[in-house]
N, C-alpha and C positions, 0 to 999 in steps of 0.2 A: 651395727649392734655387736658388742663384744662376744656374746655367746656364739653367734654364727661365724664370726671371723676366727675365733679360737678353735671351734670345731673343725673348720676348714684346714687350719694349720696342723692340728693333730692328725687328721686323716691323711694329709699330704706327707707328713713325716713317716707314718706307718706304711703308706703305699710305696714310698720311695725306699723303704728298708733302713732308714736312718734310726728309727725307733721301732720297738715291738709292742709296747703297751704303755699307755700314759693316762694320767688324770690331771685335770686343771680345774681349780675352783677359785673364784674371786668374789669377795664381798665388797660392796661400795656403800658407805654410810649405813651399814647394817643389813643391806639387802643383797641376796645372792644374785649376782648378775652374770655369772658364767659358771657352768657345771658341766664340763665336757670330758668325754673319755674316748679312747680309741684303742684298737688292737687287742692283743692277747695277754691275759694275766698269767697263763701257764702254758708254755709251748708243748708240754708233754701231753696235755689233755685237750688243748684247743679252747679251754675256758676263756671267755672274753672278759675284758675289764668292765666293771660297772662302777658307778659312783660309790658303792658300798664295799669295794675291794680294798682292804688295808695293804699298804706297802711298807716294808722295812726300808727306811730312808736315811740311815746313818745319821750324820750330825745335824741334819735338818730337825731331828727330834730334840735338839738342845733348846728350841724355843719352849718346849714343854717343861724342861728342867729349870730354865730361868724363871718361868712363870711361877712354878712352885716356890722358888726362893722369894719372889715378890709377895706371894700370898702369905708365906710364913712371916715375913716382915709385917704384913698387914694385920696379923693376929696379935702383934706386940710381943711375941715370944723372943724375938731378936730384932736388931736393927742392922743396917748395912755395915756399921763400924763395930759390931760385936766381935770380939776375938773368938776365933774358932775354938780355942782351948777352953773357953767358958763352958762349952757344951761337950767338947771332945778333948779331955786333958792330955791324952796320949799323943795328940797331934803336935804338941809343943816340942818334941825331940829335935835335936840338931838345929836349933835357932829358929824354929818356925812359930814360936809363941806369939809373935806380933802379928801373925796373919789374921786378917779379918774377912768377914763375908764379902766385903767390897773387893778385896784382893782376889777372892775366889771368882767372883763374877767378872772381873776384868782380866782373868787369866794371868795374874801377876803374882801368884803364890810361889813361883819358882819350881813348880813340879809339873812341867809339861809332859814328861814321859812316864809311863808306868815303870815301877822298879823292875830291874832286869829279870827277876825270878817270876814275874807275872806274864803269862802268855794268854792267848785267846781263850783257851779252855778254862783258865782260872777266873774269867770274868763272871762266871755263874756263881762263884763263891764269895758272897758279899763280905763276910767277916775276914777272910784271908786277904782280899784286895785292900780293904780299909786298914787292916793292921800293917800291911806293907807300905801303904802311903803314909801312915802316921809315923813310921820309923824311917822314912826316906829323908835324905839330905837335900835341901833346895839348891838349885843351880844358881840362884841369885837371891839377894835379900828380899823377903816378901814386900811387894809394893814398889820395888825399884825398877823393874822392867816388866814387859809382857811377852808372852810366847804362847802359842796355841796349845791348850791343854786338851788334847784329843779325847782320851778316855778318862784321864784323872778327873776332869771337870765334873762329870756326872756323879762320881763317887764322893767327891768333896761336898757338893751341894746336898747330895742324898744323905750322907751321914750326918751333916749338920741338921737337916730336917728330921731325920729319924731320931736323933738324940733329943731334939726339942719337943717332938710330938709323940714319940714311941711308935710311929707308924712308918712303914716302908714307902718308898716313892710310888710304887705301882698303886697302892691304896690311896695315897694323897691325890694322885692324878685323877683317880676315879671319883673320890669323895668331894674334892675341892673344885674339879673342873668338869669332867665328862658328865657326871650325873646331874649337877645343877644346870648345865647347859643343854641337857637332853641329847647328848652325843655319845652316850655309852655305846661301846662297840666300834668307835671311830678313833680312839686314842689309847695307845698302850705303852707302858713299860712292863714287859712281860705279858705275852699273849696267852690266854687260857688254852689248854690243850684242845678243848672243844671248838675253838675258833680257828685253829691252824689251817683248816681246809679252805677258809675264806681268803687267805692271803695270796697276793701275787707271788710268783716265783721269779727271783732275780736271775740275770744272766750276765756274764762278762762280755763286753764288746770286743776285747782282745785279751790275749794271755796276760795274766798278772805277773809283772816283773818287779821284784823288789828294787827299791831305789838304791843307787850306789852312793859312794862317798861317806863322809862322816856326818851322819844325820843324828839329830837329837832323838827323834821318835824311832821306835822299832819298826821294821818293815810292815808288820801287820797293822800298826797304827797309822802308817802313812797312806797305804793304798787299799781302798775297799775292795772286797772280793765277794762274789755271789755266794761262795761256800759259807761265808759267815752269815750273810743275810738270809740264807735258806736253812741254816742249822736249827733244828727244833729245840736244841738245848739253849742256844743263844736267844732265840725268839721268845722262849718261855721265861727267861731270866730277867730279873730287875736290873737293867744296865742303863741308867738314865743319861749316858753320854750319847746314846743312839735311841731311836724310837720307831714304832710302827704306827701308822695312821693312814686315814684316807685324806685326800686333798680337801674334800669338803669339810671334814671334821676339824682339821688343823686351821683352815681358813676361818671357820666359824669361831674357833677359840681365839684367834688373833683379833677378829672383829669385836668379840666381847671384851677383849683387853682394851681396844681403842675406845669403845663407847661407854665405859664406866661400869659394866656389869661385874667385872672382876676386881679392879682396883680403881680408886678415885682419881680424879684429874690431877690432883697435886702429886700423888705418887707416880702417876704415869709421866708427868713432866720430869720428875727426878730420875726415873728409870731410863728415860730416853735421852737425857742430856749427855754430853761428852764427859766420860768418867776417866778415860786414859787415852793418851796419844803417844805413840812411839814406834820403834822398829820391832817387829815381831822377831823374837829370838830363835824361833824355829824355822820360819820361812824367809826371813830377811826383808820383808816388805813393810812399808809404812802402814800403820793401822790406827783407826779411830774407833774406840769402843764405848758403848753405853754400858749400863749395868746388866751384863748377861748377853749382850748382842753386839756384833759388829754394826757400825753405822754405814749407811750408803746402800744404794741399789746396784745390783749386778750389772756391769756394763756402763754405768753412769759415772760422770765426773763427781768428785766429792762435793763440789759446790752445787750440784744439781739435785742431790738427794740427801741433804742433811737431816731430814725428818724421817728417813726410812731406816728400819731396823729389822733384823731377821737372821736366818742361818742358811747357808748352802749345805748340802749333804754330799759326801763323797759318792761319785757315780752320776751326779747330775741333778739331784732333787733340789728344790729351793722353796723357802717360805719367807715372806716378808710382809711387813705392815708399814703404813705411812700415816703419821699423825696429822699431816697437813691436808691430805686428800681423803682420809677416811677409807683407804684402800687396804684390803687384806688379800694376799695372793698366796697360793700354794700349788706346786706342781710336783708330782711323783712319777716315777717310771721304772720299768723293769730292766732295761738295758743299762748297765753301768759303763759310762763313758768317762774318759780322762778329761773331758772338757764340759763346759756349761752352755754350749751353743743353744740347745733347745730351751733351757731356762731363760737365757738372756733374750732370745727372740720373743718368747711369750710374755716376759716382763715388759719389754719395750712395746709390744702390741697393747698390753694393758695400760701402760702409761699414756700412749697415744690416744686411746679411746676414753680414758676416764680421768686421768690425774691432772685436773686443774683445781687449784686450791679453792675450797669452799668460801 
């Protein structure tokens, strides 16, 4: 039984000191089949992790961002090939007028890095960040190449959505996803001040060392740090390149995406098809992207997981769903590691226990 085996692995990792606090949730064909926790949510107080403990999980939150884009398309306000400038005219500066929502979702707009004058503290100022992105010069012609848009991604999707609806991403997430699914309190872009005491407190597994060499992304974009994930200013801000959630909540959201409660089967097929293949211009590795998600499961060969889509989060969190097996997986943790060994081990356990095509 996956629940018992997963709980055993989580307990083992905490007992061995490899991890300090974790959550794992798995849905299979709409049923919650694993909901396991272990360890400490806050080492300062000794408060334990529960299934209701939200975790700031860096880029794993991009699954929420991409879903908002797909729900926006579902309203008919835009489609995937709508030019961004139709909604955000200022964005057309410096040759970006041909950029479409499809380019945004495939990280091919040519804006992988935040403008140089935008630092971590500026992420809480939506208008300033969006103005800087609109005025930025792309590194390549929109749609020609792809490269991981670490922090720009969320603001690009978010400003398109805000211009189309008049509503910020944090409210769209609540009104379009969390409230209808009955998981209010489990998914956040911007945590209410009154909820901050519920959150897990992150910790760095090792001293944060800025990457060397000529990198595209700024050091703060490259390497997650507990200081960012514990900052009340960052946590309360609407920054949809990252997110705060419970494993159970985000897995429930992905399960609803798979079973037709959020988008229909035709759109799901379009969303999860290969939309871009190429060499990532930031990291140099081959990538296969769907609309808003990398394709493939962590640790699996590409031909083994063509129907799997999701996001890893800096520090080791992981969210994925598989259209072939009806599996929705989410794992969050407090200790930020430079590897994904825990996520891969739990994903492989899940696959071994559940993932035979229906």
